[in-house]
C-alpha positions in Angstrom: -12.3 -26.1 35.2 -8.5 -25.9 35.1 -6.3 -24.7 31.8 -3.1 -23.9 33.1 -0.4 -22.0 31.9 2.5 -24.7 30.7 5.9 -23.9 31.1 4.9 -21.4 34.2 3.6 -23.9 36.8 2.8 -27.3 37.2 -0.1 -29.0 35.2 -3.0 -31.1 35.6 -2.8 -34.4 33.4 -5.6 -33.4 31.8 -4.5 -30.0 30.6 -1.0 -31.6 29.6 -3.2 -33.9 27.3 -4.9 -31.1 25.7 -1.4 -29.3 24.7 0.1 -32.7 23.6 -3.4 -32.8 21.4 -2.7 -29.4 20.1 0.9 -30.2 19.2 -0.4 -33.4 17.2 -2.7 -30.9 15.3 -0.9 -28.4 14.9 2.1 -30.4 12.9 -0.6 -30.8 9.6 -0.5 -27.1 9.5 3.6 -27.3 8.1 3.7 -23.9 9.3 3.8 -21.8 13.0 0.8 -22.2 15.0 0.1 -19.9 17.7 -2.8 -21.0 20.4 -3.8 -19.1 23.2 -7.1 -20.5 25.4 -8.2 -18.2 28.3 -11.4 -19.0 31.0 -12.7 -15.4 30.8 -14.4 -16.2 34.3 -11.5 -18.0 36.1 -8.2 -16.7 34.3 -6.9 -19.9 33.7 -4.9 -20.3 30.6 -3.2 -22.7 28.2 -1.1 -21.5 25.4 1.3 -23.2 22.6 3.6 -20.5 20.8 1.7 -18.0 22.8 4.4 -15.3 22.8 5.3 -16.0 19.1 4.6 -13.0 16.8 1.6 -13.8 14.0 0.8 -11.5 11.0 -3.2 -10.5 11.8 -4.4 -9.3 8.8 -8.3 -9.2 9.2 -8.0 -9.7 12.7 -6.6 -6.1 13.1 -10.4 -5.3 12.0 -11.5 -6.2 16.0 -9.3 -3.8 17.6 -10.2 -1.5 15.3 -13.9 -1.3 15.7 -12.8 -1.3 19.5 -11.2 2.0 18.7 -13.9 3.5 16.8 -16.8 2.2 19.3 -14.3 4.1 22.4 -14.2 7.1 19.9 -17.8 7.4 19.7 -17.9 7.1 23.7 -15.7 9.9 24.1 -18.0 12.0 21.7 -15.7 12.0 18.8 -18.3 10.7 16.4 -21.5 9.3 16.6 -22.6 5.5 15.5 -25.0 6.8 13.1 -23.1 9.4 11.9 -22.8 9.4 8.0 -19.5 8.8 6.4 -19.1 9.7 2.6 -17.5 6.6 0.7 -16.1 7.8 -2.7 -15.4 5.9 -6.0 -11.6 6.9 -5.2 -11.6 5.1 -1.9 -12.0 1.4 -3.9 -9.5 -0.6 -5.3 -9.0 -4.2 -6.4 -10.0 -6.3 -3.0 -12.7 -8.2 -1.2 -15.3 -5.8 -0.4 -19.3 -6.3 -0.3 -19.6 -3.1 0.1 -18.1 -2.0 -3.3 -20.1 -5.0 -4.8 -23.5 -3.2 -3.6 -22.3 0.4 -4.4 -20.3 0.0 -7.3 -20.3 3.4 -8.5 -19.2 4.7 -4.9 -20.1 8.3 -3.9 -22.6 7.1 -0.9 -23.1 8.0 3.0 -22.6 5.3 5.1 -23.2 5.2 8.4 -20.6 4.5 10.9 -22.5 1.4 12.3 -23.0 0.2 8.9 -19.2 0.4 7.9 -18.3 -1.7 11.4 -20.7 -4.4 10.4 -19.5 -4.5 6.7 -15.9 -4.3 8.4 -16.4 -7.1 11.4 -19.3 -9.4 10.3 -18.3 -9.4 6.7 -14.7 -8.7 6.8 -14.9 -5.9 4.0 -11.4 -4.4 3.4 -13.2 -1.0 2.0 -14.9 -0.5 5.0 -11.9 -1.2 7.4 -9.8 1.2 5.2 -12.6 4.1 5.2 -12.8 3.5 9.1 -9.4 3.7 9.7 -9.0 7.1 7.8 -12.1 8.7 9.4 -9.9 7.4 12.9 -6.9 9.1 11.6 -4.8 6.3 10.0 -3.3 3.2 11.9 -1.5 4.8 14.9 -4.6 5.8 16.3 -5.5 2.3 16.8 -1.9 1.1 17.9 -1.6 3.8 20.3 -5.4 3.0 22.0 -4.6 -0.7 22.5 -1.2 0.6 24.1 -3.2 2.8 26.6 -5.4 -0.1 27.4 -2.4 -2.2 28.3 -2.5 -4.5 24.9 1.3 -3.9 24.1 2.2 -7.0 22.1 0.6 -5.9 19.1 1.6 -3.7 16.0 -1.1 -2.1 14.0 1.0 -0.4 11.2 -1.0 -0.7 7.6 -4.0 -0.5 5.8 -5.6 -3.0 3.8 -4.5 -0.8 1.0 -0.9 -1.0 2.2 -1.1 -4.5 2.8 -2.1 -5.3 -0.6 0.9 -3.6 -1.9 3.7 -6.4 -1.2 3.9 -9.0 0.5 5.9 -8.3 3.1 4.0 -5.5 4.7 0.9 -7.6 6.5 3.8 -8.7 8.4 4.0 -5.0 10.3 0.5 -6.1 11.6 1.5 -8.3 14.3 0.2 -9.9 17.5 0.9 -12.6 20.3 -1.8 -15.3 20.5 -1.6 -14.4 24.2 -2.3 -10.8 24.0 -5.5 -11.3 21.7 -7.1 -13.6 24.4 -6.1 -10.7 27.0 -8.0 -8.4 24.5 -10.8 -10.6 24.5 -10.9 -10.8 28.4 -10.8 -6.6 28.7 -13.2 -5.8 26.1 -15.9 -8.4 27.1 -16.1 -6.4 30.3 -19.6 -5.0 30.8 -18.3 -1.8 31.5 -15.1 -1.5 28.9 -17.7 0.3 26.7 -20.7 2.3 26.8 -23.7 -0.5 27.0 -24.8 0.4 23.4 -21.5 0.4 22.3 -20.8 -2.7 24.0 -24.1 -4.9 22.8 -22.8 -3.8 19.2 -19.5 -4.9 19.5 -20.8 -8.1 20.5 -23.5 -8.4 17.9 -21.2 -7.7 14.9 -18.7 -10.3 16.3 -21.2 -13.0 16.5 -22.8 -12.3 13.5 -19.2 -12.8 11.5 -20.2 -15.1 8.5 -16.6 -15.8 7.2 -14.6 -18.7 8.2 -17.7 -20.9 9.3 -15.2 -24.1 8.9 -12.9 -22.1 11.5 -13.6 -22.0 15.3 -16.9 -22.7 14.6 -16.8 -25.8 12.4 -16.8 -28.5 15.0 -18.5 -27.5 17.7 -21.8 -28.2 18.6 -25.1 -26.8 16.9 -26.4 -23.4 18.0 -22.8 -22.6 20.3 -22.6 -18.7 20.6 -19.3 -17.6 19.2 -18.2 -14.3 18.8 -15.1 -13.9 16.7 -12.8 -12.4 13.7 -11.2 -14.4 11.2 -8.1 -13.2 9.3 -6.9 -14.6 5.9 -3.9 -13.7 3.7 -3.2 -15.1 0.0 -0.8 -17.6 -0.9 2.5 -16.5 -2.5 4.1 -18.1 -5.7 6.0 -20.7 -3.5 2.5 -21.6 -2.0 3.1 -20.4 1.2 0.2 -18.9 3.2 1.2 -16.0 5.7 -1.9 -16.0 7.9 -5.0 -18.2 8.6 -6.7 -17.1 11.7 -9.6 -17.1 14.0 -10.0 -15.6 17.3 -12.9 -15.2 19.5 -14.8 -16.0 22.5 -17.1 -19.6 22.8 -19.7 -19.9 25.1 -19.9 -23.4 26.9 -23.1 -25.1 27.7 -22.7 -24.0 31.5 -22.1 -20.2 30.2 -18.5 -20.0 31.1 -16.7 -18.1 28.2 -13.6 -19.4 26.9 -11.4 -17.0 24.7 -9.7 -18.4 22.0 -6.9 -17.2 19.5 -5.7 -19.8 16.8 -3.0 -18.4 14.3 -1.2 -20.1 11.5 1.2 -18.5 9.9 3.5 -19.6 7.1 2.0 -22.8 6.4 2.4 -24.9 3.1 -1.3 -26.6 2.9 -4.1 -25.7 1.6 -7.1 -24.2 3.0 -9.2 -27.1 4.0 -6.3 -28.6 5.9 -5.8 -24.7 7.4 -9.2 -24.6 8.6 -9.6 -28.3 9.7 -6.4 -27.7 12.2 -8.2 -24.6 13.8 -11.3 -26.4 14.2 -10.2 -29.5 15.4 -7.7 -27.3 17.8 -10.8 -25.1 18.8 -13.0 -28.3 19.6 -10.2 -29.9 21.5 -10.0 -26.8 23.7 -14.2 -26.8 24.1 -14.3 -30.5 25.2 -11.6 -30.2 27.6 -13.2 -27.4 28.9 -16.8 -29.1 29.2 -15.1 -32.2 30.8 -13.8 -30.2 33.6 
């Protein structure tokens, strides 16, 4: 399979066709679309606006999870360690954890908080884990330590909820996300238990079923994390994102990041754009 880094060296006709197809689909978002595709086994790449900065929204929960598991491997925490969730940790936001325990004042294991944060995209669980780590700076610094530099994690979910512009302080380049996916997918990146749990909760993601997974063949294994903003009074949605790893029929793994920013179309159209781009990348890979 050849997916080339367009603009860096000459591309095959098939890869040029894929990039043109992505560009056509992207027009329907009526915003800015960034795409990065990386074959984990060969390193071949394709990108479309891959170096632009995009707001992450809940995609940031993936690097947060990696950082938590790294700290567990260092011995700072244990995965079964209980963390107290006080009612004062609650605020008006999406949180299955809060829905289950509306009165708060509970002890929840780090393992369960990670599952809520990644698989269910729970905002309260995210902020509790950030507080446990010592704040966003801890995640930002760890990303830079492993060579992921074109990323910034500066605001919690609560902070992003306070003002529209805050979400733009948590940004990433699509190409950097696929690099992070490749790095963290190496079996020796974390301890075996931490590695297995990371990819278990990424595979269990239930948000965004109509995005990357939407048009892929039934049964395709996808490890992914979504991220969505609200829509402002002008009808603009700052972020509709999905990033992850698609397992191809031959066992090859395709890391993919699809990020939509400042889009003026409705959610079904944004989801359709992501689903069709993912399907185009999948079909191109399978044909190779």
